[in-house]
MARVO-784413 format. One line per field, with one value per residue (C-alpha): residue in three letters; x, y, z. Coordinates in nm, 2 decimals. Each point is the difference from the previous one (the first is absolute). Layout:
BEGIN
mitor <- c(ALA_...)
px <- c(X_...)
py <- c(Y_...)
pz <- c(Z_...)
This chain:
BEGIN
mitor <- c(MET_LYS_VAL_GLU_ASP_LYS_VAL_MET_ASP_LEU_ALA_LYS_ARG_ARG_GLY_PHE_VAL_TRP_GLY_PRO_SER_PRO_ASN_ILE_TYR_HIS_GLY_GLY_LEU_LYS_GLY_PHE_TYR_ASP_TRP_GLY_PRO_LEU_GLY_LYS_LEU_LEU_LYS_ASN_LYS_VAL_GLU_ASN_VAL_LEU_ARG_HIS_GLY_PHE_THR_SER_PHE_SER_PHE_TRP_GLU_VAL_GLU_CYS_PRO_THR_ILE_MET_PRO_LYS_LYS_VAL_TRP_GLU_ALA_SER_GLY_HIS_LEU_GLU_GLY_PHE_SER_ASP_PRO_ILE_SER_LYS_CYS_LEU_LYS_CYS_ASP_SER_TYR_PHE_ARG_VAL_ASP_SER_VAL_ILE_ASN_GLU_LYS_TYR_PRO_ASP_LEU_ASP_VAL_GLU_GLY_LEU_ASN_THR_GLU_LYS_LEU_ARG_GLU_ILE_VAL_ASP_LYS_LYS_LYS_ILE_LYS_CYS_GLN_CYS_GLY_GLY_ASP_LEU_GLY_SER_ILE_GLU_ASN_PHE_ASP_MET_MET_MET_LYS_THR_LYS_ILE_GLY_MET_ASP_GLN_GLU_ALA_TYR_LEU_ARG_PRO_GLU_THR_ALA_THR_THR_THR_TYR_LEU_LEU_TYR_PRO_GLU_TYR_PHE_ARG_PHE_PHE_ARG_THR_LYS_LEU_PRO_PHE_GLY_VAL_PHE_GLN_ILE_GLY_LYS_ALA_TYR_ARG_ASN_GLU_ILE_SER_PRO_ARG_GLN_SER_VAL_PHE_ARG_THR_ARG_GLU_PHE_THR_GLN_ALA_GLU_ALA_GLN_LEU_PHE_ILE_LEU_LYS_ASP_GLN_GLU_LYS_LYS_TYR_GLU_LYS_ILE_ASN_ASP_TYR_ALA_ASP_GLU_VAL_LEU_PRO_LEU_ILE_LYS_HIS_ASP_SER_LYS_SER_ILE_LYS_ARG_VAL_LYS_LEU_LYS_ASP_ILE_VAL_LYS_GLU_LYS_TYR_MET_LYS_LYS_GLU_ALA_TYR_ALA_TYR_MET_VAL_TYR_VAL_ALA_TYR_LYS_LEU_TYR_LYS_ASP_MET_GLY_PHE_ASP_GLU_LYS_LYS_ILE_ARG_ILE_ILE_GLN_HIS_SER_PRO_ASP_LYS_LEU_ALA_PHE_TYR_ALA_ASP_ASP_ALA_TRP_ASP_ILE_GLU_ILE_ASN_THR_ASP_ARG_TYR_GLY_TRP_ILE_GLU_LEU_CYS_GLY_VAL_HIS_ASP_ARG_LYS_ASP_TYR_ASP_LEU_LYS_ARG_HIS_ALA_GLU_TYR_SER_LYS_THR_LYS_MET_GLN_VAL_SER_GLY_GLU_THR_PRO_ARG_ILE_LEU_GLU_ILE_ALA_MET_GLY_VAL_GLU_ARG_THR_THR_TYR_ALA_LEU_LEU_GLU_ASN_SER_LEU_VAL_GLU_ASP_LYS_GLU_ARG_GLU_TRP_LEU_ASP_PHE_ASP_LYS_GLY_MET_ALA_PRO_ILE_ASP_VAL_ALA_ILE_PHE_PRO_LEU_MET_LYS_LYS_GLU_GLY_MET_ASP_ASP_LEU_ALA_LYS_GLU_VAL_PHE_ILE_ASP_LEU_ASP_LYS_GLU_PHE_ILE_CYS_ASN_TYR_ASP_ASP_SER_GLY_SER_ILE_GLY_ARG_ARG_TYR_ARG_ARG_MET_ASP_GLU_ILE_GLY_THR_SER_PHE_CYS_ILE_THR_VAL_ASP_HIS_ASP_SER_VAL_LYS_ASN_GLY_ASP_VAL_THR_VAL_ARG_GLU_ILE_ALA_THR_MET_SER_GLN_VAL_ARG_VAL_LYS_VAL_SER_GLU_LEU_LYS_SER_VAL_PHE_ARG_GLU_LEU_LEU_ASN_GLY_ASP_LEU_LYS_PHE_GLU_ARG_ILE_LYS)
px <- c(0.88_0.06_-0.30_0.12_0.04_-0.35_-0.14_0.16_-0.10_-0.36_0.01_0.10_-0.21_-0.33_0.02_0.11_0.32_0.17_0.32_0.23_-0.21_-0.05_0.10_-0.05_0.27_0.32_-0.09_-0.13_0.15_0.13_-0.19_-0.34_-0.27_-0.35_-0.26_-0.23_-0.37_0.04_0.29_-0.19_-0.30_0.23_0.17_-0.34_-0.09_0.32_-0.07_-0.36_0.12_0.24_-0.27_-0.27_0.25_0.14_-0.35_-0.11_0.29_-0.13_0.25_-0.15_0.11_0.14_0.14_0.28_0.20_0.29_0.21_0.12_0.23_0.37_-0.06_-0.21_0.28_0.26_-0.21_-0.06_0.38_-0.04_0.21_0.29_-0.02_-0.20_0.27_0.14_0.37_0.09_0.30_0.08_0.18_0.33_-0.02_-0.36_-0.12_-0.31_-0.12_-0.07_-0.15_0.30_-0.18_-0.22_0.30_0.16_-0.32_-0.04_0.34_-0.01_-0.37_0.09_0.22_-0.19_0.10_-0.32_0.08_0.38_0.17_0.20_0.33_-0.11_-0.16_0.33_0.19_-0.24_0.02_0.38_0.03_-0.25_0.13_-0.35_-0.01_-0.26_-0.16_0.22_0.31_0.08_0.09_-0.25_0.10_-0.04_-0.31_-0.22_-0.34_-0.27_-0.31_-0.31_-0.25_-0.17_0.02_-0.25_-0.12_-0.33_-0.10_0.30_0.26_-0.12_0.22_-0.19_0.04_-0.22_-0.06_0.22_-0.27_-0.35_0.08_0.14_-0.30_-0.23_0.18_-0.05_-0.37_0.05_-0.16_-0.31_-0.01_0.02_-0.31_-0.18_0.05_-0.12_0.34_0.03_0.29_0.08_-0.15_0.10_0.00_0.12_0.07_0.03_0.17_0.30_0.35_0.32_0.37_0.27_0.16_0.33_-0.02_-0.35_0.00_-0.23_-0.29_-0.29_0.17_0.22_-0.14_0.03_-0.38_-0.20_-0.31_0.03_-0.25_0.11_-0.19_0.10_-0.10_0.05_0.04_0.14_0.29_-0.19_-0.27_0.26_0.10_-0.36_-0.22_-0.36_-0.08_0.26_-0.23_-0.24_0.26_0.21_0.02_0.09_0.34_0.27_0.31_0.29_0.37_0.21_0.30_0.24_-0.17_-0.05_-0.30_-0.37_-0.18_-0.38_-0.10_-0.34_-0.07_-0.07_0.35_0.21_0.09_0.03_0.24_0.20_-0.05_-0.14_-0.01_-0.35_-0.34_-0.12_0.29_-0.06_-0.36_0.11_0.21_-0.30_-0.22_0.24_0.04_-0.38_-0.04_0.25_-0.18_-0.33_0.14_0.05_0.38_0.10_0.10_0.30_0.14_-0.03_0.25_0.05_0.36_0.16_0.25_0.33_0.06_0.30_-0.22_-0.28_-0.06_0.14_-0.35_-0.15_-0.06_-0.09_-0.07_-0.13_-0.06_-0.26_0.16_-0.15_0.19_0.00_0.16_0.14_0.16_0.00_-0.11_-0.09_-0.14_-0.35_-0.07_0.19_-0.14_0.19_0.00_0.09_-0.03_-0.07_0.26_-0.24_-0.24_0.29_0.18_-0.31_-0.09_0.34_0.01_-0.36_-0.02_-0.32_-0.09_-0.02_-0.01_-0.26_0.04_0.37_0.07_0.05_-0.20_0.19_-0.06_-0.02_0.00_-0.10_0.15_-0.10_0.10_-0.31_0.17_0.24_-0.29_-0.20_0.29_0.07_-0.37_0.00_0.31_-0.12_-0.33_0.15_-0.08_0.10_-0.17_-0.04_-0.29_0.08_0.20_-0.23_-0.01_-0.14_-0.11_-0.19_-0.37_-0.06_0.36_0.00_0.00_-0.33_-0.26_-0.24_0.01_-0.32_-0.02_-0.30_0.04_-0.10_-0.09_-0.35_-0.34_0.00_0.31_0.20_-0.29_-0.03_0.38_0.01_-0.28_0.19_0.32_-0.17_-0.16_0.32_0.23_-0.17_0.15_0.29_0.29_-0.14_0.10_-0.22_0.15_-0.18_0.31_0.13_-0.10_-0.10_0.32_0.22_-0.20_0.05_0.38_0.02_-0.17_0.21_0.32_-0.09_-0.15_-0.37_-0.18_-0.32_-0.14_-0.37_-0.13_-0.34_-0.13_-0.33_-0.14_0.08_-0.24_-0.27_0.06_0.16_0.31_0.37_0.31_0.25_0.36_0.26_0.36_0.19_-0.19_-0.16_-0.32_-0.33_-0.35_-0.33_-0.12_-0.32_0.06_-0.20_0.24_0.33_0.06_-0.05_0.20_0.30_-0.02_0.05_0.26_0.22_-0.02_0.10_-0.34_-0.09_0.20_-0.06_-0.06_-0.28_-0.21_-0.32)
py <- c(0.02_0.21_0.09_-0.23_-0.29_0.06_-0.01_-0.34_-0.14_0.12_-0.14_-0.35_-0.01_0.12_-0.18_0.26_-0.16_-0.33_-0.14_-0.08_-0.28_-0.29_0.07_-0.35_-0.13_0.12_0.37_0.04_0.11_0.35_0.23_-0.16_0.12_-0.09_0.27_-0.10_0.07_0.37_0.06_-0.15_0.23_0.30_-0.10_-0.04_0.35_0.13_-0.19_0.13_0.36_-0.07_-0.19_0.27_0.28_-0.12_-0.07_0.36_0.13_-0.21_-0.29_-0.34_-0.31_-0.32_-0.32_-0.19_-0.32_0.00_-0.23_0.08_-0.18_0.09_0.19_0.26_0.08_0.01_0.27_0.20_0.00_-0.17_-0.30_0.22_0.28_-0.11_-0.08_0.09_0.03_-0.29_-0.12_-0.31_0.02_-0.18_-0.11_-0.11_-0.05_0.23_0.20_0.37_0.27_0.23_0.34_-0.09_-0.10_0.34_0.19_-0.17_0.13_0.33_0.10_0.34_-0.15_-0.02_-0.33_-0.07_-0.11_-0.02_-0.27_-0.28_0.17_0.32_-0.21_-0.19_0.33_0.11_-0.34_0.01_0.37_-0.02_-0.34_-0.15_-0.35_-0.27_-0.01_-0.29_0.21_-0.17_0.17_0.03_-0.19_0.10_0.21_-0.15_0.08_-0.24_-0.06_0.08_-0.18_-0.31_-0.28_-0.28_-0.23_-0.03_-0.35_-0.23_0.23_0.36_0.25_0.27_0.26_0.14_0.36_0.25_0.27_0.02_0.26_-0.22_-0.23_0.30_0.13_-0.32_0.07_0.33_-0.12_-0.11_0.33_0.19_-0.17_0.02_0.38_0.04_0.08_0.32_0.11_0.08_-0.27_-0.15_-0.34_-0.14_-0.33_-0.11_-0.33_-0.21_0.04_-0.19_0.10_-0.24_0.24_-0.14_0.13_0.16_0.23_0.26_-0.23_0.05_0.29_-0.23_-0.35_-0.27_-0.01_0.32_0.18_0.28_0.25_0.15_0.24_0.06_0.30_-0.08_0.33_0.16_0.24_0.31_-0.07_0.00_0.37_0.14_-0.22_0.11_-0.19_0.19_0.30_-0.18_0.00_0.31_0.15_-0.32_0.03_-0.27_-0.01_-0.04_-0.04_0.03_-0.23_0.29_0.13_-0.11_0.21_-0.05_0.26_-0.01_0.06_0.02_-0.26_0.27_0.15_-0.32_0.01_0.38_-0.01_-0.28_-0.26_-0.24_0.01_-0.12_0.08_-0.36_-0.12_0.26_-0.12_-0.36_0.12_0.18_-0.31_-0.20_0.27_0.04_-0.37_0.01_0.30_-0.19_-0.28_0.25_0.06_0.32_0.25_0.10_-0.35_-0.02_0.13_-0.06_-0.02_-0.01_-0.25_0.15_-0.02_-0.24_-0.24_-0.02_-0.32_0.04_0.00_0.24_0.37_0.09_-0.17_0.12_-0.20_0.05_-0.05_-0.03_0.08_-0.30_-0.04_-0.34_0.07_0.38_0.13_-0.30_-0.03_-0.13_0.10_0.08_0.20_-0.06_0.14_-0.31_0.17_-0.26_-0.26_-0.27_-0.02_0.03_-0.29_-0.23_0.10_-0.10_-0.33_-0.11_0.13_0.18_0.35_0.24_0.33_0.27_0.20_-0.10_0.09_-0.24_0.12_0.10_-0.12_0.20_-0.23_0.00_-0.29_-0.05_-0.26_-0.11_-0.17_0.29_0.24_-0.21_-0.02_0.38_0.07_-0.22_0.17_0.35_-0.08_-0.10_0.25_0.00_0.22_0.00_-0.24_-0.25_-0.12_0.00_0.02_0.31_-0.09_0.23_-0.08_-0.29_-0.12_-0.20_-0.38_-0.01_0.27_-0.08_-0.22_-0.11_-0.08_-0.12_0.15_-0.34_-0.34_0.00_0.19_0.02_0.22_-0.27_-0.08_0.36_0.04_-0.30_0.15_0.33_-0.19_-0.21_0.31_0.22_-0.27_-0.01_0.34_0.06_-0.20_-0.09_-0.19_-0.15_-0.03_-0.10_-0.10_0.20_0.34_0.28_0.19_-0.30_-0.04_0.37_-0.03_-0.30_0.19_0.31_-0.20_-0.11_0.33_-0.10_0.33_-0.04_-0.22_-0.07_-0.10_-0.16_0.05_-0.02_0.32_-0.13_-0.28_0.23_0.31_-0.14_0.21_-0.08_0.18_0.07_0.08_0.17_-0.12_0.33_0.21_-0.30_0.21_-0.17_0.07_-0.19_-0.10_-0.17_-0.36_0.08_0.29_-0.18_-0.10_0.35_0.16_-0.23_0.04_0.37_-0.02_-0.25_0.19_0.32_0.17_0.03_0.11_-0.21_0.31_0.10_-0.31_0.10)
pz <- c(2.50_-0.32_-0.22_-0.28_0.24_0.14_-0.35_-0.08_0.34_-0.06_-0.35_0.11_0.32_-0.15_-0.33_-0.25_-0.13_0.09_-0.13_-0.16_-0.14_0.06_0.36_0.13_-0.23_0.17_0.01_-0.36_-0.33_-0.02_-0.23_0.05_0.24_0.11_0.03_0.30_0.03_0.09_-0.23_-0.29_0.08_0.01_-0.33_-0.16_0.11_-0.17_-0.32_0.00_0.02_-0.29_-0.20_0.05_-0.04_-0.33_-0.13_0.10_-0.22_-0.29_0.02_-0.07_0.19_-0.16_0.14_-0.18_0.06_0.24_-0.21_-0.35_-0.25_-0.03_-0.32_0.18_0.25_-0.28_-0.17_0.32_0.08_0.34_-0.09_-0.11_0.27_0.30_0.26_0.33_0.10_0.24_0.19_0.21_0.33_-0.03_0.37_0.07_-0.36_0.05_-0.31_0.01_-0.22_-0.01_-0.04_0.30_0.22_-0.09_0.08_0.34_0.11_-0.20_-0.05_-0.15_-0.27_-0.33_-0.17_-0.20_-0.35_0.04_-0.19_0.16_-0.04_0.18_0.28_0.03_0.05_0.27_0.18_0.00_0.09_0.29_0.11_0.00_0.13_0.08_0.34_0.09_-0.08_-0.33_-0.32_-0.29_-0.31_-0.36_-0.09_-0.27_-0.15_0.12_-0.22_0.21_-0.23_0.14_-0.26_-0.05_-0.28_-0.18_-0.07_-0.06_-0.15_-0.08_0.18_0.18_0.28_0.28_-0.07_0.20_-0.04_-0.14_-0.26_-0.28_0.01_-0.02_-0.31_-0.20_-0.04_-0.18_-0.33_0.20_0.18_-0.32_-0.13_0.34_0.02_-0.36_-0.14_0.19_0.22_0.27_0.22_0.33_0.16_0.34_0.16_0.36_0.05_0.11_-0.12_0.10_0.03_0.11_0.25_0.12_0.35_0.07_0.30_0.15_0.07_-0.25_-0.17_-0.21_-0.06_-0.27_-0.06_0.01_-0.13_-0.25_-0.12_-0.33_-0.23_-0.36_-0.21_-0.38_-0.18_-0.32_0.01_-0.10_0.27_0.28_0.00_0.04_0.20_0.04_0.32_0.20_-0.01_0.24_0.27_-0.10_0.35_0.19_0.16_0.00_0.23_-0.25_0.04_-0.32_-0.04_0.06_0.31_0.36_0.09_-0.07_-0.21_-0.02_-0.36_-0.15_-0.26_-0.26_0.06_0.00_-0.37_-0.01_0.29_-0.17_0.26_-0.26_-0.38_-0.08_0.13_-0.04_0.21_0.27_0.00_0.07_0.29_0.14_-0.03_0.20_0.27_0.03_0.07_0.29_0.14_-0.03_0.22_0.28_-0.01_0.17_-0.27_0.21_-0.04_-0.38_-0.25_-0.37_-0.10_-0.35_-0.12_-0.11_-0.37_0.04_0.20_-0.26_-0.20_-0.35_-0.15_0.25_-0.05_0.36_0.33_0.34_0.32_0.26_0.34_0.35_0.32_0.24_0.34_-0.08_-0.34_-0.04_-0.34_-0.21_-0.36_-0.03_-0.36_-0.32_-0.29_-0.32_-0.35_-0.20_-0.34_-0.28_0.11_0.11_-0.29_-0.25_0.16_0.01_-0.35_-0.12_0.19_-0.06_-0.36_0.10_-0.12_0.29_-0.20_-0.04_-0.32_-0.02_0.37_0.29_0.30_0.32_0.35_0.32_0.31_0.36_0.20_0.36_0.26_0.19_0.30_0.05_-0.01_0.25_0.25_-0.03_0.06_0.31_0.14_-0.08_0.18_0.34_0.27_0.37_0.26_0.38_-0.02_-0.27_-0.30_-0.31_-0.38_-0.15_-0.35_-0.23_0.01_-0.23_0.00_0.33_-0.04_0.19_-0.04_0.28_0.31_0.16_0.37_0.22_0.34_0.14_-0.16_0.14_0.01_-0.38_-0.03_-0.17_-0.24_-0.10_-0.03_-0.24_-0.21_-0.02_-0.10_-0.27_-0.15_0.00_-0.11_-0.33_-0.09_0.24_0.15_0.35_0.31_0.27_0.35_0.32_0.20_0.30_0.14_-0.23_0.09_-0.10_-0.33_-0.08_0.06_-0.22_-0.28_0.06_-0.04_-0.34_-0.11_-0.03_-0.09_0.20_0.27_0.07_0.34_0.04_0.35_0.20_-0.15_-0.35_0.04_0.13_-0.23_-0.31_0.02_0.08_0.12_-0.28_0.11_-0.23_0.04_-0.02_0.26_0.18_0.00_-0.01_-0.14_-0.01_-0.35_-0.11_-0.12_-0.31_-0.09_0.06_-0.36_-0.14_0.28_-0.04_-0.38_0.04_0.28_-0.19_-0.32_0.17_-0.07_0.37_0.30_0.32_0.21_-0.23_0.06_0.17)
């Protein structure tokens, strides 16, 4: 079985991802997935890294409604330009997203952003047909916004990203931050896109979680950005739009070597990159690639994507960092008749946009390890769905009572699991398969001496640790402040 198939088999079998949802109703609805108990724990860990990471870089979290009136989406430009090219098979009546169909057959062909006429030319030239053999009909732009009503008759839409709802609070931010720019906020929440033919499992869905950070900044603050000095020697793996090879560039040299125009923007790219490294992604599987100028949105000054190499889908975008200039605030100021200026200037926005489900799946796949003894998940310490599993050697002679006491105490601070079913070897393998970082075994000596066996997943090595010291030991281990082999 291929690695990618093993990952999906594991994901379904062990309760990471189920779907399409609702599965009991004729196989579910494409583009909607359930995150099972372990998947939700892992997704929470990803969100925690993002939440703590953004906060550490002085971004403040907000939460906004997921439904907004039509006027908001007119102002943002979504109603006018948020669409996908679709076509209907003339034989079986199935609908397809045309650029996706082309890329499935010709993955090296760059069709992103092409208009319907150009796509038609490619379909005809390459003789691309439906899976049933039928011809594809006319190509039209399909509105991806999900429409609803508020009350009896007010037209509204579910947000297709969190960013717009974040921007609408600018006047409140300006007062909160004591009328001083720059300042940063972020939001983690649901967004919705009416994909015509969602594919690639949780990589392209109709309902998904986004984590988006916004830096509000004035034009003269972008060129020289003081915070960049704190990370000046950090190195980023960059690929310019006109290159195919990665060049590792220090943050302090990115503007000087003309990879990016503004220090504040380079800083935002670094923030996003740092968060992915903090999740434990292998640096060799991360690259940051620039959008070509002809593929930029009309309002954008620059855009770079952070991509992760996966076995299932190859290089895939998990995050986009966008220089949106002053487009958003100008539009909302115009449509709402609200002042958005500072000393006659409309602030600009630098944005980090991350897909949480995509990131969680990529982390799961990147963590799968096969060796001679087992198939297991090797997460960075602190990123596993379960931090510590507690086993009594036997359910008698006080071992189970002590094991339950240890579980209750550790579970107050860590994600723990109690398991007293089957042999110790089987219990270890169950935890290895889902990536549990550490296992504790309570045995006869534990009851007499007050210590337990702690086993580490990667090396499978074991040490004895006093029950009274477990909390402090795991706190250091899971924070990366203590190496397992250094426990005495």
